[in-house]
PLY file of the C-alpha trace (Angstrom):
ply
format ascii 1.0
element vertex 231
property float x
property float y
property float z
element edge 230
property int vertex1
property int vertex2
end_header
33.13 -1.22 34.22
30.85 -3.45 32.14
28.47 -1.65 29.85
25.13 -3.10 28.83
23.24 -2.18 25.68
19.65 -1.00 26.20
17.11 -3.70 25.37
15.86 -1.97 22.22
19.38 -1.42 20.87
20.19 -5.08 21.48
16.97 -6.10 19.76
17.90 -4.05 16.70
21.19 -5.90 16.45
20.10 -9.48 17.00
16.38 -9.30 16.25
15.11 -10.57 19.60
11.54 -9.87 20.71
10.82 -6.63 22.55
8.50 -6.50 25.55
6.74 -3.17 26.12
5.14 -2.38 29.46
1.61 -3.75 29.53
1.96 -5.33 26.07
2.64 -8.77 24.69
5.99 -9.64 23.18
6.37 -8.24 19.66
9.13 -9.29 17.28
11.17 -6.97 15.08
10.96 -8.23 11.49
12.55 -5.45 9.43
14.59 -2.31 10.07
14.37 0.36 7.36
16.99 3.06 7.78
16.75 2.62 11.52
12.96 2.54 11.59
11.54 -0.63 13.14
8.78 -2.73 11.59
7.25 -5.14 14.08
5.57 -8.49 13.57
2.29 -6.87 14.62
2.73 -4.21 11.89
3.17 -6.97 9.34
0.20 -8.96 10.64
-2.02 -5.85 10.60
-1.00 -5.07 7.02
-1.76 -8.65 5.91
-5.17 -8.47 7.59
-5.94 -5.11 6.01
-5.01 -6.27 2.51
-7.02 -9.48 2.87
-9.97 -7.43 4.09
-9.60 -4.96 1.19
-9.63 -7.84 -1.30
-12.47 -9.68 0.44
-10.34 -12.80 0.96
-10.24 -15.03 4.05
-7.01 -14.72 6.00
-6.61 -18.49 5.79
-6.12 -18.19 2.03
-3.14 -15.81 2.25
0.01 -17.66 1.19
3.58 -17.16 2.38
4.37 -15.58 -0.98
1.57 -13.05 -0.50
2.73 -12.30 3.04
6.20 -11.67 1.61
4.69 -9.26 -0.93
2.94 -7.42 1.88
6.20 -7.04 3.80
7.82 -5.75 0.63
5.11 -3.08 0.34
5.59 -2.11 3.99
9.25 -1.44 3.23
8.23 0.72 0.26
5.81 2.65 2.44
8.51 3.33 5.03
10.84 4.59 2.32
8.14 6.86 0.93
7.38 8.32 4.37
11.02 9.39 4.67
10.65 11.53 1.55
8.17 13.90 3.19
9.32 16.11 6.09
7.12 15.81 9.18
5.99 19.43 8.90
4.81 18.86 5.31
2.67 15.79 5.93
-0.96 16.44 5.07
-3.91 15.16 7.04
-6.59 13.29 5.14
-9.87 15.21 5.12
-12.44 13.48 7.41
-15.06 13.56 4.68
-12.69 11.84 2.23
-11.92 9.18 4.79
-15.57 8.55 5.61
-16.46 8.39 1.93
-13.85 5.69 1.44
-15.14 3.73 4.44
-18.71 3.90 3.12
-17.49 2.66 -0.27
-15.86 -0.32 1.43
-18.97 -1.05 3.50
-21.03 -0.98 0.32
-18.95 -3.82 -1.10
-19.90 -6.12 1.78
-23.62 -7.03 2.09
-23.04 -8.24 5.66
-21.88 -4.73 6.61
-25.30 -3.19 5.96
-25.90 -3.04 9.72
-23.51 -1.63 12.31
-23.34 -4.96 14.10
-22.57 -6.76 10.83
-19.89 -4.19 10.03
-18.24 -4.60 13.42
-18.38 -8.38 13.12
-16.73 -8.22 9.69
-13.91 -6.01 10.98
-13.37 -8.25 13.98
-13.08 -11.33 11.76
-9.99 -9.70 10.21
-8.56 -8.55 13.51
-9.43 -4.95 12.64
-11.29 -2.14 14.37
-12.69 1.07 12.92
-9.73 2.95 14.41
-7.21 0.59 12.77
-9.09 0.77 9.47
-9.05 4.58 9.53
-5.30 4.57 10.18
-4.66 2.17 7.30
-6.89 4.08 4.91
-5.32 7.41 5.89
-1.84 6.01 5.25
-2.94 4.68 1.87
-4.60 7.94 0.79
-1.60 10.01 1.91
0.77 7.74 -0.01
-1.34 7.97 -3.17
-1.42 11.76 -2.87
2.33 11.91 -2.27
3.03 9.75 -5.32
0.67 11.81 -7.48
2.15 15.16 -6.42
5.70 13.90 -6.95
5.31 12.08 -10.27
2.28 13.41 -12.20
3.96 16.72 -13.18
6.75 14.76 -14.90
4.37 12.79 -17.14
3.57 13.92 -20.66
0.93 12.18 -22.82
0.50 13.46 -26.36
-2.37 13.10 -28.82
-0.53 10.42 -30.81
-0.23 8.17 -27.74
-3.92 8.62 -26.96
-4.93 7.75 -30.54
-2.65 4.70 -30.58
-4.17 3.39 -27.33
-7.65 4.05 -28.71
-6.98 2.04 -31.90
-4.80 -0.73 -30.48
-6.33 -1.31 -27.03
-9.59 0.52 -26.40
-11.50 -0.41 -29.56
-10.42 -4.09 -29.50
-11.64 -4.31 -25.90
-14.99 -2.79 -26.90
-15.34 -5.21 -29.81
-14.49 -8.18 -27.60
-17.21 -7.11 -25.16
-19.70 -6.74 -28.01
-20.11 -3.02 -27.36
-20.54 -0.40 -30.10
-17.67 1.89 -31.05
-17.31 5.13 -29.12
-15.80 8.21 -30.81
-12.26 9.06 -29.69
-13.36 12.52 -28.60
-15.70 11.02 -26.01
-13.04 8.87 -24.33
-9.90 10.92 -24.93
-9.76 12.28 -21.36
-10.29 8.80 -19.91
-7.55 7.32 -22.07
-5.20 10.15 -21.16
-5.67 9.36 -17.44
-5.09 5.63 -18.07
-1.81 6.41 -19.83
-0.79 8.85 -17.10
-1.40 6.23 -14.43
0.60 3.64 -16.39
3.52 6.04 -16.66
3.27 6.98 -12.97
3.48 3.27 -12.09
6.62 2.92 -14.23
8.21 5.97 -12.62
7.23 4.77 -9.16
8.91 1.40 -9.71
12.11 3.15 -10.79
11.94 5.57 -7.86
11.46 2.79 -5.33
14.40 0.86 -6.77
16.57 3.94 -6.35
15.40 4.50 -2.76
16.15 0.87 -1.90
19.66 1.07 -3.34
20.34 4.14 -1.21
18.85 2.69 1.97
19.87 0.31 4.74
17.27 -2.44 5.00
17.80 -5.33 7.39
15.38 -8.24 7.68
15.20 -10.56 10.67
12.81 -12.96 8.95
13.44 -15.70 6.43
10.89 -15.73 3.65
10.57 -18.70 1.31
10.18 -16.65 -1.84
11.67 -13.14 -1.60
9.67 -10.60 -3.59
11.22 -7.80 -5.63
10.06 -4.23 -5.15
6.90 -3.42 -7.11
5.18 -0.23 -8.12
2.30 -0.70 -5.70
3.82 1.15 -2.82
0.68 2.81 -1.46
-0.75 -0.34 0.12
0 1
1 2
2 3
3 4
4 5
5 6
6 7
7 8
8 9
9 10
10 11
11 12
12 13
13 14
14 15
15 16
16 17
17 18
18 19
19 20
20 21
21 22
22 23
23 24
24 25
25 26
26 27
27 28
28 29
29 30
30 31
31 32
32 33
33 34
34 35
35 36
36 37
37 38
38 39
39 40
40 41
41 42
42 43
43 44
44 45
45 46
46 47
47 48
48 49
49 50
50 51
51 52
52 53
53 54
54 55
55 56
56 57
57 58
58 59
59 60
60 61
61 62
62 63
63 64
64 65
65 66
66 67
67 68
68 69
69 70
70 71
71 72
72 73
73 74
74 75
75 76
76 77
77 78
78 79
79 80
80 81
81 82
82 83
83 84
84 85
85 86
86 87
87 88
88 89
89 90
90 91
91 92
92 93
93 94
94 95
95 96
96 97
97 98
98 99
99 100
100 101
101 102
102 103
103 104
104 105
105 106
106 107
107 108
108 109
109 110
110 111
111 112
112 113
113 114
114 115
115 116
116 117
117 118
118 119
119 120
120 121
121 122
122 123
123 124
124 125
125 126
126 127
127 128
128 129
129 130
130 131
131 132
132 133
133 134
134 135
135 136
136 137
137 138
138 139
139 140
140 141
141 142
142 143
143 144
144 145
145 146
146 147
147 148
148 149
149 150
150 151
151 152
152 153
153 154
154 155
155 156
156 157
157 158
158 159
159 160
160 161
161 162
162 163
163 164
164 165
165 166
166 167
167 168
168 169
169 170
170 171
171 172
172 173
173 174
174 175
175 176
176 177
177 178
178 179
179 180
180 181
181 182
182 183
183 184
184 185
185 186
186 187
187 188
188 189
189 190
190 191
191 192
192 193
193 194
194 195
195 196
196 197
197 198
198 199
199 200
200 201
201 202
202 203
203 204
204 205
205 206
206 207
207 208
208 209
209 210
210 211
211 212
212 213
213 214
214 215
215 216
216 217
217 218
218 219
219 220
220 221
221 222
222 223
223 224
224 225
225 226
226 227
227 228
228 229
229 230
């Protein structure tokens, strides 16, 4: 008796488009440890990042699209590190605060109609934006909880940054000197974030080595994994 593979299983093997009931054809672009990333997922992520940066979609290069796909892979790998029953929901007030911050960066979004028009120009809706922001905030929280406790910043590192980086920047800007005591906490957080980024890059490289990642797309300039995995 001849056996036929289900359509989805066949698509995973050869990368053909998948047609869902009532939907348009969507192409599988990447499979991360068995988890499918569709062309529409990639397009949505590109639109969201362009929107976040205030750049027209027409200005996004192939290299930048490749970088976006690379970040999607990182995000999928990060999601696997948190069991489903441990995933935290983003507080509604935190989400709305973030949305209002974004609206405030766009003068044309001062009115509801202008806001909706802006979202539509990027192929987004408020629902899609909330999903993207929630994913980003959860990823940032996950990274912080995982890596911050491992970071140590001592007084010597803070003083060195103050003398070698902070004060020269102030002088270049023509601003008066600020005592170390007044900016110590700020410098400590800067150094913590720098270290977290270093640790995140190393962590993502390890996760990629231990994972099965298959791409069905040919990108002109492949991009290496970076520390910006939250976006």
